[in-house]
PDB file of N, CA, C and O in Angstrom:
ATOM      1  N   MET A   1       0.920  -1.404  -0.148  1.00  0.00           N
ATOM      2  CA  MET A   1       0.183  -0.048  -0.359  1.00  0.00           C
ATOM      3  C   MET A   1       0.907   1.576  -0.071  1.00  0.00           C
ATOM      4  O   MET A   1       1.662   2.088   0.756  1.00  0.00           O
ATOM      5  N   ASN A   2       0.541   1.777  -0.672  1.00  0.00           N
ATOM      6  CA  ASN A   2       0.964   3.727  -0.816  1.00  0.00           C
ATOM      7  C   ASN A   2       0.840   4.442   0.576  1.00  0.00           C
ATOM      8  O   ASN A   2      -0.150   4.442   1.307  1.00  0.00           O
ATOM      9  N   THR A   3       2.029   5.042   0.787  1.00  0.00           N
ATOM     10  CA  THR A   3       1.280   5.736   1.978  1.00  0.00           C
ATOM     11  C   THR A   3       0.047   7.211   1.692  1.00  0.00           C
ATOM     12  O   THR A   3      -0.882   7.538   2.430  1.00  0.00           O
ATOM     13  N   THR A   4       0.476   7.846   0.393  1.00  0.00           N
ATOM     14  CA  THR A   4      -0.734   8.444   0.325  1.00  0.00           C
ATOM     15  C   THR A   4      -2.026   7.936   0.107  1.00  0.00           C
ATOM     16  O   THR A   4      -2.900   8.789  -0.048  1.00  0.00           O
ATOM     17  N   GLU A   5      -2.486   6.318   0.038  1.00  0.00           N
ATOM     18  CA  GLU A   5      -3.212   6.118   0.027  1.00  0.00           C
ATOM     19  C   GLU A   5      -4.648   5.486   1.274  1.00  0.00           C
ATOM     20  O   GLU A   5      -4.357   4.995   2.364  1.00  0.00           O
ATOM     21  N   HIS A   6      -5.486   5.581   0.997  1.00  0.00           N
ATOM     22  CA  HIS A   6      -6.349   5.432   2.645  1.00  0.00           C
ATOM     23  C   HIS A   6      -6.414   4.080   2.979  1.00  0.00           C
ATOM     24  O   HIS A   6      -6.783   3.541   1.935  1.00  0.00           O
ATOM     25  N   PRO A   7      -6.304   3.422   3.630  1.00  0.00           N
ATOM     26  CA  PRO A   7      -6.830   1.851   3.639  1.00  0.00           C
ATOM     27  C   PRO A   7      -8.514   1.883   3.863  1.00  0.00           C
ATOM     28  O   PRO A   7      -9.292   2.598   4.495  1.00  0.00           O
ATOM     29  N   ALA A   8      -8.620   0.764   3.031  1.00  0.00           N
ATOM     30  CA  ALA A   8     -10.234   0.565   2.991  1.00  0.00           C
ATOM     31  C   ALA A   8     -10.706  -0.126   4.364  1.00  0.00           C
ATOM     32  O   ALA A   8     -10.181  -1.105   4.894  1.00  0.00           O
ATOM     33  N   ILE A   9     -12.097   0.789   4.935  1.00  0.00           N
ATOM     34  CA  ILE A   9     -12.689   0.161   5.806  1.00  0.00           C
ATOM     35  C   ILE A   9     -13.710  -1.257   5.754  1.00  0.00           C
ATOM     36  O   ILE A   9     -14.730  -1.741   5.263  1.00  0.00           O
ATOM     37  N   THR A  10     -12.757  -1.448   6.516  1.00  0.00           N
ATOM     38  CA  THR A  10     -13.179  -3.080   6.493  1.00  0.00           C
ATOM     39  C   THR A  10     -14.909  -3.641   7.641  1.00  0.00           C
ATOM     40  O   THR A  10     -15.494  -4.723   7.698  1.00  0.00           O
ATOM     41  N   VAL A  11     -15.167  -2.376   8.313  1.00  0.00           N
ATOM     42  CA  VAL A  11     -16.487  -2.598   9.241  1.00  0.00           C
ATOM     43  C   VAL A  11     -16.857  -1.867   8.884  1.00  0.00           C
ATOM     44  O   VAL A  11     -16.416  -0.888   8.281  1.00  0.00           O
ATOM     45  N   PRO A  12     -18.500  -2.436   9.420  1.00  0.00           N
ATOM     46  CA  PRO A  12     -19.426  -1.010   9.488  1.00  0.00           C
ATOM     47  C   PRO A  12     -19.530  -0.216  10.564  1.00  0.00           C
ATOM     48  O   PRO A  12     -19.403  -0.486  11.758  1.00  0.00           O
ATOM     49  N   LEU A  13     -19.864   1.157   9.819  1.00  0.00           N
ATOM     50  CA  LEU A  13     -20.106   2.071  10.392  1.00  0.00           C
ATOM     51  C   LEU A  13     -20.710   2.600  11.404  1.00  0.00           C
ATOM     52  O   LEU A  13     -21.737   3.085  10.930  1.00  0.00           O
ATOM     53  N   ILE A  14     -20.682   2.818  12.640  1.00  0.00           N
ATOM     54  CA  ILE A  14     -21.603   2.700  13.669  1.00  0.00           C
ATOM     55  C   ILE A  14     -22.277   3.940  13.787  1.00  0.00           C
ATOM     56  O   ILE A  14     -21.468   4.837  14.025  1.00  0.00           O
ATOM     57  N   GLY A  15     -23.546   4.369  13.704  1.00  0.00           N
ATOM     58  CA  GLY A  15     -23.982   5.451  13.466  1.00  0.00           C
ATOM     59  C   GLY A  15     -23.849   6.210  12.236  1.00  0.00           C
ATOM     60  O   GLY A  15     -24.278   7.364  12.224  1.00  0.00           O
ATOM     61  N   GLY A  16     -23.377   5.776  11.326  1.00  0.00           N
ATOM     62  CA  GLY A  16     -23.261   6.533  10.072  1.00  0.00           C
ATOM     63  C   GLY A  16     -24.622   7.169   9.727  1.00  0.00           C
ATOM     64  O   GLY A  16     -25.710   7.093  10.297  1.00  0.00           O
ATOM     65  N   ALA A  17     -24.145   7.945   8.399  1.00  0.00           N
ATOM     66  CA  ALA A  17     -24.760   8.936   7.571  1.00  0.00           C
ATOM     67  C   ALA A  17     -26.002   8.128   7.007  1.00  0.00           C
ATOM     68  O   ALA A  17     -27.155   8.545   7.121  1.00  0.00           O
ATOM     69  N   VAL A  18     -25.748   7.230   6.542  1.00  0.00           N
ATOM     70  CA  VAL A  18     -26.620   6.227   5.948  1.00  0.00           C
ATOM     71  C   VAL A  18     -27.256   5.489   6.638  1.00  0.00           C
ATOM     72  O   VAL A  18     -26.678   4.462   6.990  1.00  0.00           O
ATOM     73  N   ARG A  19     -28.902   5.744   7.174  1.00  0.00           N
ATOM     74  CA  ARG A  19     -29.596   5.141   8.396  1.00  0.00           C
ATOM     75  C   ARG A  19     -30.741   4.220   7.505  1.00  0.00           C
ATOM     76  O   ARG A  19     -31.438   4.897   6.749  1.00  0.00           O
ATOM     77  N   PRO A  20     -30.986   2.834   7.519  1.00  0.00           N
ATOM     78  CA  PRO A  20     -32.289   2.243   7.188  1.00  0.00           C
ATOM     79  C   PRO A  20     -33.444   2.892   6.694  1.00  0.00           C
ATOM     80  O   PRO A  20     -33.609   3.990   7.226  1.00  0.00           O
ATOM     81  N   LEU A  21     -34.099   2.658   6.053  1.00  0.00           N
ATOM     82  CA  LEU A  21     -35.425   3.124   5.810  1.00  0.00           C
ATOM     83  C   LEU A  21     -36.485   2.518   6.702  1.00  0.00           C
ATOM     84  O   LEU A  21     -36.882   1.445   6.248  1.00  0.00           O
ATOM     85  N   HIS A  22     -37.007   2.844   7.724  1.00  0.00           N
ATOM     86  CA  HIS A  22     -38.207   1.896   8.513  1.00  0.00           C
ATOM     87  C   HIS A  22     -39.068   2.402   8.271  1.00  0.00           C
ATOM     88  O   HIS A  22     -39.261   3.556   8.654  1.00  0.00           O
ATOM     89  N   HIS A  23     -40.242   1.476   7.261  1.00  0.00           N
ATOM     90  CA  HIS A  23     -41.400   1.539   6.789  1.00  0.00           C
ATOM     91  C   HIS A  23     -42.740   1.567   7.739  1.00  0.00           C
ATOM     92  O   HIS A  23     -43.136   0.518   8.245  1.00  0.00           O
ATOM     93  N   ILE A  24     -43.323   2.631   7.928  1.00  0.00           N
ATOM     94  CA  ILE A  24     -44.826   2.199   9.079  1.00  0.00           C
ATOM     95  C   ILE A  24     -45.717   2.653   8.351  1.00  0.00           C
ATOM     96  O   ILE A  24     -45.940   3.650   7.665  1.00  0.00           O
ATOM     97  N   ASP A  25     -46.225   1.629   8.666  1.00  0.00           N
ATOM     98  CA  ASP A  25     -47.999   1.791   7.607  1.00  0.00           C
ATOM     99  C   ASP A  25     -48.676   2.619   9.084  1.00  0.00           C
ATOM    100  O   ASP A  25     -48.733   2.319  10.276  1.00  0.00           O
ATOM    101  N   PRO A  26     -49.193   3.971   8.131  1.00  0.00           N
ATOM    102  CA  PRO A  26     -49.562   5.156   8.988  1.00  0.00           C
ATOM    103  C   PRO A  26     -51.168   4.848   9.097  1.00  0.00           C
ATOM    104  O   PRO A  26     -51.471   3.970   8.290  1.00  0.00           O
ATOM    105  N   GLU A  27     -52.138   5.256   9.762  1.00  0.00           N
ATOM    106  CA  GLU A  27     -53.542   4.807  10.085  1.00  0.00           C
ATOM    107  C   GLU A  27     -54.170   6.232   9.374  1.00  0.00           C
ATOM    108  O   GLU A  27     -55.191   6.236   8.686  1.00  0.00           O
ATOM    109  N   PHE A  28     -53.398   7.364   9.667  1.00  0.00           N
ATOM    110  CA  PHE A  28     -53.678   8.360   8.684  1.00  0.00           C
ATOM    111  C   PHE A  28     -52.534   9.205   8.152  1.00  0.00           C
ATOM    112  O   PHE A  28     -51.457   9.213   8.748  1.00  0.00           O
ATOM    113  N   VAL A  29     -52.743   9.949   6.997  1.00  0.00           N
ATOM    114  CA  VAL A  29     -52.068  10.702   6.001  1.00  0.00           C
ATOM    115  C   VAL A  29     -52.507  11.869   5.998  1.00  0.00           C
ATOM    116  O   VAL A  29     -53.626  11.729   6.492  1.00  0.00           O
ATOM    117  N   ASP A  30     -52.286  13.628   5.621  1.00  0.00           N
ATOM    118  CA  ASP A  30     -51.919  14.539   5.302  1.00  0.00           C
ATOM    119  C   ASP A  30     -52.352  14.326   4.189  1.00  0.00           C
ATOM    120  O   ASP A  30     -52.579  13.166   3.845  1.00  0.00           O
ATOM    121  N   CYS A  31     -52.575  15.373   3.356  1.00  0.00           N
ATOM    122  CA  CYS A  31     -52.926  15.955   2.147  1.00  0.00           C
ATOM    123  C   CYS A  31     -51.837  15.738   1.244  1.00  0.00           C
ATOM    124  O   CYS A  31     -52.029  15.485   0.054  1.00  0.00           O
ATOM    125  N   LYS A  32     -50.379  15.852   1.909  1.00  0.00           N
ATOM    126  CA  LYS A  32     -48.774  15.267   0.742  1.00  0.00           C
ATOM    127  C   LYS A  32     -49.479  13.773   0.843  1.00  0.00           C
ATOM    128  O   LYS A  32     -49.926  13.226  -0.165  1.00  0.00           O
ATOM    129  N   GLY A  33     -49.528  13.267   1.932  1.00  0.00           N
ATOM    130  CA  GLY A  33     -49.186  11.773   2.277  1.00  0.00           C
ATOM    131  C   GLY A  33     -49.886  11.090   1.179  1.00  0.00           C
ATOM    132  O   GLY A  33     -49.337  10.195   0.536  1.00  0.00           O
ATOM    133  N   LEU A  34     -51.505  11.632   0.870  1.00  0.00           N
ATOM    134  CA  LEU A  34     -52.073  10.787   0.167  1.00  0.00           C
ATOM    135  C   LEU A  34     -51.913  11.128  -1.116  1.00  0.00           C
ATOM    136  O   LEU A  34     -52.332  10.298  -1.922  1.00  0.00           O
ATOM    137  N   GLU A  35     -51.322  12.322  -1.643  1.00  0.00           N
ATOM    138  CA  GLU A  35     -51.159  12.295  -2.802  1.00  0.00           C
ATOM    139  C   GLU A  35     -49.784  11.658  -3.421  1.00  0.00           C
ATOM    140  O   GLU A  35     -49.618  11.477  -4.627  1.00  0.00           O
ATOM    141  N   ALA A  36     -48.541  11.255  -2.105  1.00  0.00           N
ATOM    142  CA  ALA A  36     -47.634  10.482  -2.245  1.00  0.00           C
ATOM    143  C   ALA A  36     -47.977   8.567  -2.336  1.00  0.00           C
ATOM    144  O   ALA A  36     -47.359   7.740  -3.006  1.00  0.00           O
ATOM    145  N   GLY A  37     -48.860   8.399  -1.641  1.00  0.00           N
ATOM    146  CA  GLY A  37     -49.211   7.195  -1.300  1.00  0.00           C
ATOM    147  C   GLY A  37     -50.304   6.833  -2.809  1.00  0.00           C
ATOM    148  O   GLY A  37     -50.273   5.843  -3.541  1.00  0.00           O
ATOM    149  N   TRP A  38     -50.995   7.770  -2.859  1.00  0.00           N
ATOM    150  CA  TRP A  38     -52.307   7.284  -3.915  1.00  0.00           C
ATOM    151  C   TRP A  38     -52.243   8.107  -4.935  1.00  0.00           C
ATOM    152  O   TRP A  38     -52.401   7.465  -5.973  1.00  0.00           O
ATOM    153  N   GLY A  39     -52.074   9.302  -5.142  1.00  0.00           N
ATOM    154  CA  GLY A  39     -51.991  10.397  -6.286  1.00  0.00           C
ATOM    155  C   GLY A  39     -53.180  11.101  -6.408  1.00  0.00           C
ATOM    156  O   GLY A  39     -53.576  11.705  -7.405  1.00  0.00           O
ATOM    157  N   ILE A  40     -53.867  10.955  -5.051  1.00  0.00           N
ATOM    158  CA  ILE A  40     -54.660  12.178  -4.998  1.00  0.00           C
ATOM    159  C   ILE A  40     -54.373  13.379  -4.297  1.00  0.00           C
ATOM    160  O   ILE A  40     -53.873  13.480  -3.177  1.00  0.00           O
ATOM    161  N   LYS A  41     -54.814  14.459  -5.222  1.00  0.00           N
ATOM    162  CA  LYS A  41     -54.683  15.695  -4.565  1.00  0.00           C
ATOM    163  C   LYS A  41     -55.890  16.087  -3.506  1.00  0.00           C
ATOM    164  O   LYS A  41     -56.815  15.425  -3.037  1.00  0.00           O
ATOM    165  N   ARG A  42     -55.513  17.307  -3.357  1.00  0.00           N
ATOM    166  CA  ARG A  42     -56.171  17.834  -2.285  1.00  0.00           C
ATOM    167  C   ARG A  42     -57.400  18.342  -2.496  1.00  0.00           C
ATOM    168  O   ARG A  42     -58.256  18.488  -1.623  1.00  0.00           O
ATOM    169  N   SER A  43     -57.529  18.675  -3.894  1.00  0.00           N
ATOM    170  CA  SER A  43     -59.046  18.400  -3.767  1.00  0.00           C
ATOM    171  C   SER A  43     -59.841  17.703  -4.357  1.00  0.00           C
ATOM    172  O   SER A  43     -60.996  18.112  -4.482  1.00  0.00           O
ATOM    173  N   LEU A  44     -59.441  16.410  -4.906  1.00  0.00           N
ATOM    174  CA  LEU A  44     -60.395  15.223  -4.769  1.00  0.00           C
ATOM    175  C   LEU A  44     -60.568  15.187  -3.891  1.00  0.00           C
ATOM    176  O   LEU A  44     -61.761  15.139  -3.590  1.00  0.00           O
ATOM    177  N   ALA A  45     -59.152  15.178  -2.341  1.00  0.00           N
ATOM    178  CA  ALA A  45     -59.210  14.342  -1.133  1.00  0.00           C
ATOM    179  C   ALA A  45     -60.744  15.036   0.034  1.00  0.00           C
ATOM    180  O   ALA A  45     -61.230  14.613   1.083  1.00  0.00           O
ATOM    181  N   TYR A  46     -61.074  16.315  -0.910  1.00  0.00           N
ATOM    182  CA  TYR A  46     -61.868  17.141   0.024  1.00  0.00           C
ATOM    183  C   TYR A  46     -63.365  16.972  -0.700  1.00  0.00           C
ATOM    184  O   TYR A  46     -64.347  17.455  -0.135  1.00  0.00           O
ATOM    185  N   GLN A  47     -63.494  16.312  -1.892  1.00  0.00           N
ATOM    186  CA  GLN A  47     -64.562  16.228  -2.520  1.00  0.00           C
ATOM    187  C   GLN A  47     -64.869  14.654  -2.273  1.00  0.00           C
ATOM    188  O   GLN A  47     -66.024  14.341  -1.984  1.00  0.00           O
ATOM    189  N   LEU A  48     -64.207  13.993  -2.344  1.00  0.00           N
ATOM    190  CA  LEU A  48     -64.411  12.358  -1.735  1.00  0.00           C
ATOM    191  C   LEU A  48     -64.802  12.596  -0.344  1.00  0.00           C
ATOM    192  O   LEU A  48     -65.786  12.100   0.205  1.00  0.00           O
ATOM    193  N   LEU A  49     -63.747  13.586   0.306  1.00  0.00           N
ATOM    194  CA  LEU A  49     -64.614  13.416   2.095  1.00  0.00           C
ATOM    195  C   LEU A  49     -65.930  14.178   1.913  1.00  0.00           C
ATOM    196  O   LEU A  49     -66.818  13.470   2.388  1.00  0.00           O
ATOM    197  N   ALA A  50     -66.296  15.002   1.563  1.00  0.00           N
ATOM    198  CA  ALA A  50     -67.608  15.511   1.517  1.00  0.00           C
ATOM    199  C   ALA A  50     -68.893  14.823   0.847  1.00  0.00           C
ATOM    200  O   ALA A  50     -70.081  14.995   1.121  1.00  0.00           O
ATOM    201  N   ASP A  51     -68.268  13.951  -0.159  1.00  0.00           N
ATOM    202  CA  ASP A  51     -69.150  13.155  -0.600  1.00  0.00           C
ATOM    203  C   ASP A  51     -69.363  11.636   0.814  1.00  0.00           C
ATOM    204  O   ASP A  51     -70.393  10.977   0.959  1.00  0.00           O
ATOM    205  N   GLY A  52     -68.648  11.545   1.263  1.00  0.00           N
ATOM    206  CA  GLY A  52     -68.851  10.745   2.631  1.00  0.00           C
ATOM    207  C   GLY A  52     -67.779   9.545   1.741  1.00  0.00           C
ATOM    208  O   GLY A  52     -67.410   8.888   2.715  1.00  0.00           O
ATOM    209  N   LYS A  53     -67.386   9.174   1.055  1.00  0.00           N
ATOM    210  CA  LYS A  53     -66.568   8.163   0.325  1.00  0.00           C
ATOM    211  C   LYS A  53     -65.036   7.881   1.027  1.00  0.00           C
ATOM    212  O   LYS A  53     -64.504   6.772   0.973  1.00  0.00           O
ATOM    213  N   ILE A  54     -64.634   8.641   1.456  1.00  0.00           N
ATOM    214  CA  ILE A  54     -63.740   8.543   2.332  1.00  0.00           C
ATOM    215  C   ILE A  54     -63.796   9.477   3.589  1.00  0.00           C
ATOM    216  O   ILE A  54     -64.523  10.470   3.571  1.00  0.00           O
ATOM    217  N   GLN A  55     -62.784   9.060   5.037  1.00  0.00           N
ATOM    218  CA  GLN A  55     -63.090   9.720   6.293  1.00  0.00           C
ATOM    219  C   GLN A  55     -62.062  10.553   6.489  1.00  0.00           C
ATOM    220  O   GLN A  55     -60.948  10.393   5.992  1.00  0.00           O
ATOM    221  N   GLY A  56     -62.406  11.506   7.245  1.00  0.00           N
ATOM    222  CA  GLY A  56     -61.118  12.149   7.714  1.00  0.00           C
ATOM    223  C   GLY A  56     -61.613  12.885   8.762  1.00  0.00           C
ATOM    224  O   GLY A  56     -62.819  13.005   8.975  1.00  0.00           O
ATOM    225  N   VAL A  57     -60.484  13.538   9.630  1.00  0.00           N
ATOM    226  CA  VAL A  57     -60.654  14.313  10.887  1.00  0.00           C
ATOM    227  C   VAL A  57     -59.954  15.774  10.840  1.00  0.00           C
ATOM    228  O   VAL A  57     -59.136  16.036   9.958  1.00  0.00           O
ATOM    229  N   SER A  58     -60.181  16.355  11.461  1.00  0.00           N
ATOM    230  CA  SER A  58     -59.709  17.477  11.120  1.00  0.00           C
ATOM    231  C   SER A  58     -58.909  18.304  12.987  1.00  0.00           C
ATOM    232  O   SER A  58     -59.616  18.761  13.884  1.00  0.00           O
ATOM    233  N   LEU A  59     -57.780  18.250  13.003  1.00  0.00           N
ATOM    234  CA  LEU A  59     -57.207  19.001  14.791  1.00  0.00           C
ATOM    235  C   LEU A  59     -56.827  20.103  14.818  1.00  0.00           C
ATOM    236  O   LEU A  59     -55.954  20.535  14.065  1.00  0.00           O
ATOM    237  N   ARG A  60     -57.491  20.845  15.804  1.00  0.00           N
ATOM    238  CA  ARG A  60     -57.316  22.340  15.771  1.00  0.00           C
ATOM    239  C   ARG A  60     -57.138  22.196  17.451  1.00  0.00           C
ATOM    240  O   ARG A  60     -57.563  21.495  18.369  1.00  0.00           O
ATOM    241  N   ARG A  61     -56.260  23.290  17.237  1.00  0.00           N
ATOM    242  CA  ARG A  61     -56.782  23.678  19.339  1.00  0.00           C
ATOM    243  C   ARG A  61     -57.489  24.622  19.664  1.00  0.00           C
ATOM    244  O   ARG A  61     -57.463  25.652  18.991  1.00  0.00           O
ATOM    245  N   ARG A  62     -58.198  24.517  20.640  1.00  0.00           N
ATOM    246  CA  ARG A  62     -59.558  25.680  21.074  1.00  0.00           C
ATOM    247  C   ARG A  62     -59.466  26.441  20.193  1.00  0.00           C
ATOM    248  O   ARG A  62     -58.383  26.299  19.624  1.00  0.00           O
ATOM    249  N   ASN A  63     -60.251  27.434  19.648  1.00  0.00           N
ATOM    250  CA  ASN A  63     -60.388  28.722  19.397  1.00  0.00           C
ATOM    251  C   ASN A  63     -59.708  29.262  17.717  1.00  0.00           C
ATOM    252  O   ASN A  63     -59.563  30.293  17.060  1.00  0.00           O
ATOM    253  N   GLN A  64     -59.501  28.098  17.644  1.00  0.00           N
ATOM    254  CA  GLN A  64     -58.630  27.991  16.068  1.00  0.00           C
ATOM    255  C   GLN A  64     -59.104  28.261  15.343  1.00  0.00           C
ATOM    256  O   GLN A  64     -59.989  28.961  15.836  1.00  0.00           O
ATOM    257  N   ILE A  65     -59.274  28.246  14.015  1.00  0.00           N
ATOM    258  CA  ILE A  65     -59.971  28.582  12.909  1.00  0.00           C
ATOM    259  C   ILE A  65     -58.999  27.791  11.825  1.00  0.00           C
ATOM    260  O   ILE A  65     -59.662  27.598  10.805  1.00  0.00           O
ATOM    261  N   ARG A  66     -57.512  27.212  11.680  1.00  0.00           N
ATOM    262  CA  ARG A  66     -57.064  26.597  11.167  1.00  0.00           C
ATOM    263  C   ARG A  66     -56.497  25.258  12.153  1.00  0.00           C
ATOM    264  O   ARG A  66     -56.211  25.415  13.340  1.00  0.00           O
ATOM    265  N   GLY A  67     -56.413  24.190  11.575  1.00  0.00           N
ATOM    266  CA  GLY A  67     -55.880  23.520  11.781  1.00  0.00           C
ATOM    267  C   GLY A  67     -54.921  21.975  10.864  1.00  0.00           C
ATOM    268  O   GLY A  67     -54.149  22.297   9.961  1.00  0.00           O
ATOM    269  N   LYS A  68     -55.017  21.015  11.074  1.00  0.00           N
ATOM    270  CA  LYS A  68     -54.293  20.022  10.580  1.00  0.00           C
ATOM    271  C   LYS A  68     -55.565  18.912   9.822  1.00  0.00           C
ATOM    272  O   LYS A  68     -56.396  18.560  10.659  1.00  0.00           O
ATOM    273  N   ARG A  69     -55.794  18.373   8.478  1.00  0.00           N
ATOM    274  CA  ARG A  69     -56.793  17.418   8.453  1.00  0.00           C
ATOM    275  C   ARG A  69     -56.005  16.091   7.740  1.00  0.00           C
ATOM    276  O   ARG A  69     -55.247  15.872   6.795  1.00  0.00           O
ATOM    277  N   LEU A  70     -56.584  15.471   8.652  1.00  0.00           N
ATOM    278  CA  LEU A  70     -55.821  13.923   8.595  1.00  0.00           C
ATOM    279  C   LEU A  70     -56.685  12.551   7.765  1.00  0.00           C
ATOM    280  O   LEU A  70     -57.517  11.785   8.252  1.00  0.00           O
ATOM    281  N   PHE A  71     -56.506  12.566   7.311  1.00  0.00           N
ATOM    282  CA  PHE A  71     -57.473  11.181   5.976  1.00  0.00           C
ATOM    283  C   PHE A  71     -56.961   9.589   6.767  1.00  0.00           C
ATOM    284  O   PHE A  71     -55.807   9.209   6.964  1.00  0.00           O
ATOM    285  N   SER A  72     -58.102   8.964   7.068  1.00  0.00           N
ATOM    286  CA  SER A  72     -58.082   7.711   7.269  1.00  0.00           C
ATOM    287  C   SER A  72     -57.475   6.307   5.898  1.00  0.00           C
ATOM    288  O   SER A  72     -58.226   5.648   5.179  1.00  0.00           O
ATOM    289  N   VAL A  73     -56.205   6.252   5.936  1.00  0.00           N
ATOM    290  CA  VAL A  73     -56.004   5.099   5.017  1.00  0.00           C
ATOM    291  C   VAL A  73     -56.551   3.943   4.981  1.00  0.00           C
ATOM    292  O   VAL A  73     -56.523   3.360   3.897  1.00  0.00           O
ATOM    293  N   ASP A  74     -57.064   3.419   5.895  1.00  0.00           N
ATOM    294  CA  ASP A  74     -58.720   2.081   5.942  1.00  0.00           C
ATOM    295  C   ASP A  74     -59.078   2.601   4.991  1.00  0.00           C
ATOM    296  O   ASP A  74     -58.589   2.268   3.911  1.00  0.00           O
ATOM    297  N   SER A  75     -60.476   4.021   5.106  1.00  0.00           N
ATOM    298  CA  SER A  75     -61.248   4.114   4.400  1.00  0.00           C
ATOM    299  C   SER A  75     -60.898   4.300   3.011  1.00  0.00           C
ATOM    300  O   SER A  75     -61.658   3.752   2.213  1.00  0.00           O
ATOM    301  N   ILE A  76     -59.714   5.086   2.437  1.00  0.00           N
ATOM    302  CA  ILE A  76     -58.342   5.120   1.498  1.00  0.00           C
ATOM    303  C   ILE A  76     -58.972   4.058   1.026  1.00  0.00           C
ATOM    304  O   ILE A  76     -60.109   3.924   0.574  1.00  0.00           O
ATOM    305  N   ARG A  77     -58.141   3.356   1.179  1.00  0.00           N
ATOM    306  CA  ARG A  77     -58.065   2.004   0.918  1.00  0.00           C
ATOM    307  C   ARG A  77     -59.242   0.819   0.306  1.00  0.00           C
ATOM    308  O   ARG A  77     -59.127  -0.086  -0.521  1.00  0.00           O
ATOM    309  N   GLN A  78     -60.629   1.401   1.300  1.00  0.00           N
ATOM    310  CA  GLN A  78     -61.799   0.697   0.849  1.00  0.00           C
ATOM    311  C   GLN A  78     -62.460   1.510  -0.377  1.00  0.00           C
ATOM    312  O   GLN A  78     -63.324   1.185  -1.191  1.00  0.00           O
ATOM    313  N   PHE A  79     -61.706   2.715  -0.188  1.00  0.00           N
ATOM    314  CA  PHE A  79     -62.658   3.387  -1.600  1.00  0.00           C
ATOM    315  C   PHE A  79     -62.242   3.138  -2.598  1.00  0.00           C
ATOM    316  O   PHE A  79     -62.825   3.392  -3.652  1.00  0.00           O
ATOM    317  N   LEU A  80     -61.035   2.529  -2.499  1.00  0.00           N
ATOM    318  CA  LEU A  80     -59.761   2.269  -3.791  1.00  0.00           C
ATOM    319  C   LEU A  80     -60.779   0.716  -4.403  1.00  0.00           C
ATOM    320  O   LEU A  80     -61.521   0.464  -5.352  1.00  0.00           O
ATOM    321  N   ARG A  81     -60.297   0.064  -3.319  1.00  0.00           N
ATOM    322  CA  ARG A  81     -61.263  -1.407  -3.722  1.00  0.00           C
ATOM    323  C   ARG A  81     -62.646  -1.450  -4.235  1.00  0.00           C
ATOM    324  O   ARG A  81     -63.115  -2.225  -5.069  1.00  0.00           O
ATOM    325  N   GLU A  82     -63.180  -0.553  -3.641  1.00  0.00           N
ATOM    326  CA  GLU A  82     -64.757  -0.827  -4.639  1.00  0.00           C
ATOM    327  C   GLU A  82     -64.797  -0.016  -5.601  1.00  0.00           C
ATOM    328  O   GLU A  82     -65.875   0.036  -6.193  1.00  0.00           O
ATOM    329  N   GLN A  83     -63.816   0.768  -6.026  1.00  0.00           N
ATOM    330  CA  GLN A  83     -63.582   1.186  -7.212  1.00  0.00           C
ATOM    331  C   GLN A  83     -63.526   0.020  -8.291  1.00  0.00           C
ATOM    332  O   GLN A  83     -64.102  -0.018  -9.378  1.00  0.00           O
ATOM    333  N   MET A  84     -62.620  -0.996  -7.669  1.00  0.00           N
ATOM    334  CA  MET A  84     -61.991  -1.707  -8.429  1.00  0.00           C
ATOM    335  C   MET A  84     -63.167  -3.207  -8.994  1.00  0.00           C
ATOM    336  O   MET A  84     -63.196  -4.014  -9.923  1.00  0.00           O
ATOM    337  N   GLU A  85     -64.041  -2.871  -7.689  1.00  0.00           N
ATOM    338  CA  GLU A  85     -64.947  -3.630  -7.766  1.00  0.00           C
ATOM    339  C   GLU A  85     -66.618  -3.258  -8.824  1.00  0.00           C
ATOM    340  O   GLU A  85     -67.614  -3.921  -9.115  1.00  0.00           O
ATOM    341  N   VAL A  86     -66.427  -2.695  -8.935  1.00  0.00           N
ATOM    342  CA  VAL A  86     -67.575  -1.194 -10.037  1.00  0.00           C
ATOM    343  C   VAL A  86     -66.794  -1.274 -11.338  1.00  0.00           C
ATOM    344  O   VAL A  86     -67.423  -1.192 -12.393  1.00  0.00           O
ATOM    345  N   ALA A  87     -65.633  -1.410 -11.349  1.00  0.00           N
ATOM    346  CA  ALA A  87     -64.923  -1.550 -12.331  1.00  0.00           C
ATOM    347  C   ALA A  87     -64.797  -3.139 -13.229  1.00  0.00           C
ATOM    348  O   ALA A  87     -64.288  -3.406 -14.318  1.00  0.00           O
ATOM    349  N   LYS A  88     -65.288  -3.724 -12.528  1.00  0.00           N
ATOM    350  CA  LYS A  88     -65.240  -5.171 -13.522  1.00  0.00           C
ATOM    351  C   LYS A  88     -66.769  -5.427 -14.332  1.00  0.00           C
ATOM    352  O   LYS A  88     -66.920  -6.398 -15.075  1.00  0.00           O
TER     353      LYS A  88
END
């Protein structure tokens, strides 16, 4: 080995920069999660919610107008399954 070369690392780094992805199957997602997971954008999500086809909940602090809307993943999956049955 040349003295200007660095030795190869042969043991795994502890607490290195690369961390394994941990897949968590959420019960609820926000609009961004809905679009990332199923391609359903905000306007369609609110229309499906208004039509009672999917379920959601709004989280907000007391006396606040704005909050965070979350959609039930189970209801989204059920809606998509129903759409597959209708398409048959």
